[in-house]
N, C-alpha and C positions, 0 to 999 in steps of 0.2 A: 669880531668887534662886538662889544657889549653896549647896548643903548641904555644909558644910565637914567633915562626918563621913564623906564618901565620897571615894574616890580613883578615878582611871581605872585599869582593869586591862587590860594587854595580854596576850593569849594567844600562845603560841609560833606563829609564822608569820603573825600579823596585822600589818597596817600596815607590811609590809616589814621586820620585825624581823630583825636580823642579829647573832648572837652576843651577845644581851642588850642591844643598842642599836638605835636606829632606823637603818634603812638609808638611804643617799642614792641618788639617781638621776642618770644622766648621759645624754648623747646625745639621741636622739629622745624618750625618756621625759621627760627634763628640759625639753626644748623644749616638749613638749605641756603639761606642768605650768606652765611659765612663761606660756604663752599663756592658759591658763585663769585663772591668777592675774591677768593683765592685764584679761581680760574681766570678772572679778568685782570689780575695784577701780574705783571711780568716779574718772574723770579729775579731777585736782586734789586728791584725798584725801591724797596724800603730799606736798603742797606744802611743808608745814612742815619736812619732812626733806630738802628739796632736789630733789624729783622732781615738779614741777608738771604735767608732761605725761604722766606714767605713768598707765596705766589706759584705760578706755573711756568712751564716752558712752551705752552701751546702757541704762543706768538711766533715761535721759531718755524712753525709750519706754514706761515704766510708765503705764498708764491709756489707752494708745492701742489702737485696734482692730487686729486682725490682718488688714490689707488690703495692697494693693500699695504704697501710700504708706509705710506703716510698714516693710514689708520693704525698700523702697528706702533709707529712712533707716538701717535696721539694717545694710544692706550697706555704706553709707558709713562708719558708725561702726566696723564690723568691719575694713574695709580700713585706716581711719585708725589703729586700734589696732595692727593687725599691722605696719604700716609703722614702728612704733617699735622693733620687734624686729630687731636687727642679724643674727640667725642665720637670718632668712628671706630667701631669694634672690628668690622670686617667689610671688605669690598667683595660682594657676592659675584657681580658680573659687570663687565663693560662691553657693550655691543654697539655696533654702528649700522646705520641704515645704508643700504647700497647707494652708490652714487646715482643721482637723478639724471635722467635723459633730458630734462628741461635745461636749456642753456643758462637760464637765470639762476638755477639752483645747483648746477653741477659742481661748483666750487664750495659748496656748503657741506661741511662734515658734521653730521648729527649723531651724537653719542647718547645712549641711554645707560645710566649707571644705577645699579641696584646695590644698596649697602645696608648694613645693620649698624645702627647707632648704639653707643654704650647705654645700658639700662633702658632700652626701648625694645619691646618684643616684636614690634611691627617693622617690616622691611620698609626702606625709604627708596623711592625712585626719583631720580633727577635726570632731566634731559638738558643737554648743553649743545649749542650749535657753534661751530668754529668756521668763520669765513676765511677761506684760503686765499682770497684775493688780497 
């Protein structure tokens, strides 16, 4: 439920505010944001607006145990998702942290992705966490 008597307040310097407006990002920051948006969008969710393949299948892992089978599926889904992004030249590596022994974190799948962007000599590292609960 939304309380209509309250507004969102931005303080100077928050959320990339720039001269009284929201700032935009470009380059590596934009690519990183675009990748996270793809991971957080269920594949097929944007079908009605003409983008049936946009997004990832990582949501299909919810309810699975954090084991090697799930990590293998997650790597397939991550690579499949990243292959949609034309600004990525190469996926160098996808690796996962071992499952935590901490009960609060054992269902958290943490992936580190190293990739090379088109026309950028530096490698880019992105970390994504998938809650399996």
